[in-house]
C-alpha positions in Angstrom: 0.0 0.0 0.0 1.3 3.4 -1.0 0.0 6.7 0.6 -0.4 10.3 -0.5 -1.4 13.3 1.6 -3.5 15.9 -0.1 -4.6 19.3 1.0 -7.9 21.2 0.1 -8.3 24.6 -1.5 -10.6 27.6 -1.2 -14.3 27.0 -0.7 -13.8 24.6 2.1 -13.8 27.2 4.9 -16.5 27.5 7.5 -16.8 29.2 10.9 -15.6 26.9 13.6 -13.1 25.0 11.6 -10.1 23.9 13.6 -11.6 24.7 17.0 -12.2 21.1 18.0 -8.5 20.4 17.2 -7.4 23.4 19.2 -9.5 22.4 22.2 -8.2 18.9 22.1 -4.5 19.1 21.2 -1.6 21.5 22.2 0.1 20.8 18.9 -2.8 22.3 17.0 -2.9 25.3 19.3 0.8 25.9 18.5 0.1 26.0 14.8 -2.7 28.5 15.1 -0.6 30.7 17.4 2.3 30.7 15.0 0.1 31.6 12.1 -1.5 34.4 14.1 2.0 35.7 15.0 3.2 35.5 11.4 0.2 37.6 10.2 -0.1 39.9 13.1 -3.8 39.1 13.3 -6.1 36.9 15.5 -6.9 34.8 12.5 -7.7 31.8 14.7 -10.3 33.8 16.5 -11.9 34.6 13.1 -11.8 30.9 12.2 -13.4 29.8 15.4 -15.9 32.5 15.9 -16.4 34.3 12.6 -18.0 36.4 11.2 -18.3 34.2 8.1 -18.2 37.2 5.7 -14.7 38.1 7.0 -13.5 34.5 7.0 -14.6 34.1 3.4 -12.5 37.0 2.2 -9.8 35.4 0.0 -6.9 37.0 2.0 -8.2 35.4 5.2 -9.6 32.1 3.8 -6.3 31.0 2.2 -4.0 31.2 5.2 -6.8 29.9 7.5 -7.4 26.8 5.4 -3.6 26.2 5.4 -3.5 26.6 9.2 -6.2 23.9 9.7 -4.3 21.5 7.4 -1.1 22.0 9.2 -2.8 21.6 12.6 -4.1 18.2 11.5 -0.6 17.3 10.3 1.1 18.3 13.5 -1.5 16.4 15.6 -0.9 13.3 13.5 2.8 13.7 14.0 2.4 14.1 17.8 -0.4 11.6 18.5 -0.1 9.0 15.8 3.6 8.9 15.0 3.2 10.2 11.4 6.5 10.7 9.6 5.8 12.2 6.2 9.2 11.3 4.7 8.7 7.7 5.8 5.0 7.3 5.3 4.1 9.2 2.1 4.9 8.6 -1.5 3.7 12.1 -2.6 2.0 15.3 -1.4 -0.3 17.4 -3.4 -2.8 20.2 -2.9 -5.7 21.8 -4.8 -4.7 25.4 -5.6 -3.8 27.1 -2.3 -3.6 23.6 -0.9 -0.3 23.3 -2.9 1.2 25.7 -0.4 -0.1 23.6 2.5 1.5 20.5 0.9 4.8 22.3 0.6 4.6 23.4 4.2 3.8 19.9 5.3 6.8 18.5 3.4 9.1 21.1 5.0 9.8 23.0 1.8 8.5 26.3 3.2 8.2 27.3 6.9 4.7 27.6 8.4 5.2 31.3 9.0 6.4 32.0 5.5 3.5 30.0 4.0 1.0 32.0 6.0 2.5 35.3 4.8 2.7 34.1 1.1 -0.9 33.0 1.2 -2.0 36.4 2.7 -0.1 38.1 -0.2 -1.6 35.7 -2.7 -5.1 36.3 -1.5 -4.7 40.0 -1.5 -3.1 40.0 -5.0 -5.8 37.7 -6.5 -8.6 39.9 -5.0 -7.0 43.1 -6.4 -6.3 41.7 -9.9 -9.9 42.1 -11.2 -12.5 44.7 -10.2 -15.4 43.1 -8.3 -18.2 42.1 -10.7 -16.1 41.9 -13.9 -15.0 38.3 -13.5 -16.8 35.0 -12.7 -16.3 31.3 -12.2 -18.8 28.5 -13.0 -18.9 24.8 -12.3 -19.8 22.6 -15.3 -21.1 19.2 -14.3 -21.6 16.1 -16.3 -19.2 17.0 -19.1 -15.6 16.0 -19.5 -12.7 18.4 -19.6 -12.2 18.5 -23.4 -15.7 19.7 -24.3 -15.7 22.2 -21.4 -12.4 23.7 -22.5 -13.7 24.0 -26.0 -16.8 25.8 -24.8 -14.6 28.2 -22.8 -12.4 28.9 -25.9 -15.4 29.5 -28.1 -17.0 31.9 -25.6 -13.8 33.9 -25.4 -13.6 34.0 -29.2 -17.2 35.3 -29.5 -16.4 38.2 -27.1 -12.9 38.9 -28.4 -13.8 42.5 -29.2 -14.4 43.0 -25.5 -11.0 41.4 -24.7 -12.9 38.7 -22.8 -11.1 35.8 -21.2 -12.6 32.4 -20.5 -10.7 29.2 -19.8 -10.9 25.9 -17.9 -9.6 26.7 -14.4 -10.0 23.4 -12.5 -10.2 19.9 -13.9 -11.6 18.3 -10.7 -12.5 14.9 -12.2 -15.7 12.9 -12.2 -17.3 15.2 -14.8 -16.7 18.4 -12.7 -14.8 21.2 -14.5 -14.7 24.8 -13.4 -14.3 27.7 -15.9 -13.1 31.2 -15.1 -12.8 34.5 -16.8 -14.7 37.6 -17.8 -18.3 37.4 -16.6 -20.0 37.8 -20.0 -17.8 35.1 -21.5 -18.2 32.7 -18.6 -22.0 33.0 -18.9 -21.8 32.3 -22.7 -19.6 29.3 -22.0 -22.2 27.9 -19.6 -24.8 28.1 -22.4 -22.4 26.4 -24.9 -21.5 23.7 -22.4 -25.2 22.9 -21.7 -25.9 22.7 -25.4 -23.0 20.2 -25.6 -24.5 18.0 -23.0 -23.6 19.3 -19.6 -26.1 18.3 -16.9 -25.7 21.5 -15.0 -23.8 24.8 -15.1 -23.6 26.9 -12.0 -22.1 30.2 -11.2 -19.9 30.0 -8.1 -20.0 32.4 -5.2 -16.4 33.6 -5.5 -15.0 37.1 -5.3 -12.6 36.8 -8.2 -12.0 34.7 -11.3 -9.1 32.5 -10.2 -6.8 30.4 -12.4 -7.2 32.3 -15.6 -5.3 35.0 -17.6 -7.1 37.8 -15.7 -4.9 36.8 -12.7 -1.7 37.9 -14.4 -1.1 40.8 -12.0 -1.4 38.4 -9.1 1.1 36.0 -10.8 3.6 38.9 -11.1 3.2 39.7 -7.4 3.7 36.1 -6.5 6.8 35.8 -8.7 8.4 38.7 -6.8 7.4 37.3 -3.4 8.5 33.7 -4.2 11.9 35.0 -5.5 12.5 36.4 -2.0 11.1 33.4 -0.1 13.3 30.6 1.3 12.2 27.3 -0.4 14.1 24.0 0.1 13.5 20.6 -1.5 10.5 18.9 0.1 10.9 15.7 2.1 8.3 14.1 -0.2 7.8 15.0 -3.9 5.0 17.4 -4.7 2.7 16.5 -7.6 2.3 20.0 -9.1 -1.1 21.3 -10.1 0.1 22.7 -13.5 2.1 19.6 -14.4 0.3 16.6 -12.9 3.8 15.2 -12.2 6.2 15.3 -9.3 8.7 18.1 -8.6 11.3 18.6 -5.9 13.7 21.3 -7.1 13.2 24.6 -5.4 13.5 26.7 -8.6 11.0 24.5 -10.3 8.6 24.8 -7.3 8.8 28.6 -7.5 8.1 28.6 -11.2 5.1 26.2 -10.9 3.6 28.2 -8.1 3.7 31.3 -10.3 2.2 29.4 -13.3 -0.5 28.0 -11.0 -2.0 31.5 -10.5 -3.2 31.8 -14.1 -3.0 28.1 -15.1 -5.4 25.1 -14.9 -5.5 23.1 -11.7 -5.1 19.6 -13.3 -6.4 17.8 -10.2 -7.9 14.8 -12.1 -4.6 14.1 -13.7 -2.7 14.6 -10.5 -4.8 11.9 -8.7 -4.6 9.6 -11.7 -0.8 10.0 -11.8 -0.4 9.1 -8.1 -2.8 6.2 -8.5 -0.8 5.0 -11.5 2.4 5.1 -9.3 0.7 2.7 -6.9 -1.0 5.1 -4.4 -4.0 3.3 -2.9 -4.9 5.7 0.0 -5.2 9.4 -0.2 -5.5 11.2 3.2 -7.0 14.6 2.9 -5.8 16.8 5.8 -7.8 19.9 6.7 -11.3 21.4 6.7 -12.7 19.5 3.8 -13.9 16.2 2.4 -14.1 17.4 -1.2 -10.8 15.9 -2.4 -11.3 12.5 -0.7 -14.7 12.4 -2.3 -13.2 12.9 -5.7 -10.7 10.1 -5.4 -13.0 7.3 -6.1 -14.5 9.1 -9.1 -11.0 9.4 -10.6 -9.2 6.2 -9.5 -11.3 3.2 -8.8 -8.3 1.4 -7.3 -7.9 4.0 -4.5 -9.7 5.3 -1.5 -9.9 8.8 0.0 -10.0 9.4 3.7 -10.6 12.9 5.2 -9.0 13.8 8.5 -10.1 17.1 10.1 -11.4 16.3 13.6 -10.3 14.6 16.8 -12.5 11.7 15.9 -10.7 11.4 12.5 -7.4 11.4 14.3 -8.5 8.4 16.3 -9.6 6.6 13.1 -6.2 7.2 11.6 -4.5 5.8 14.6 -6.6 2.7 14.5 -5.8 2.2 10.8 -2.1 2.5 11.7 -2.4 -0.2 14.2 -4.1 -2.6 11.8 
């Protein structure tokens, strides 16, 4: 049996996340305190108590979700003897979760990861004026036809310099498109005409993972050039490549590309499964990625770990 640890992205946040871990484990409390110190903000208080509108802000949600993932990891290390270098074949994360994966693998310090994600969230929010961009989930249609619908919509509105592209290939017939609002809405129509079961606008504050995010990519390039990044203890399966990387320079480049590029999650999971991974542990405030595993790789299982009860379940699996 081979294992991968995966880390969720934005949209998984909710008020109260991480609180049960903090109440139960000192190792979790230390993670939240370190992130608070790094940001000069009581982010953990916002996570535990809200308000939800503030937690959902991209600049807060990104470091908050990373903090919960890292708290779970630290608890597993302290309570269940997890040694990532020994126990995992790969790490991977969905969008911002890629930063969590790198922090987990020791490539970037926890404090630096929090600061990078704060900057990333701010830069993404500022890249496009509110209301000009949109994202939509296309369900029941595979990646190729959805990408074609996005390309066609952008072509139809080229005089408005519209952008529309496939942002997330999540697997199981779930693809997210992103871009200029008018083009995204047209792509939804084209996709439904091509056989999509549903097309839903997403409640997001900016159009992530498309060319409109170029200013945010520039900001992240500058920040990552200054950041200390070392080779991870476990190879990272990169979003934009769907293959493993370990070289710090390569990691920097791929994190920049990720801001405007497609999150190739279906291919990432399929690659790891093809390399013999049979169990994907999703660490953090989500069950989304673990739910997608079976829809992508029928030889593998996904297990979400985000609560004290989940920690106990992991420990029992380790003893078996």
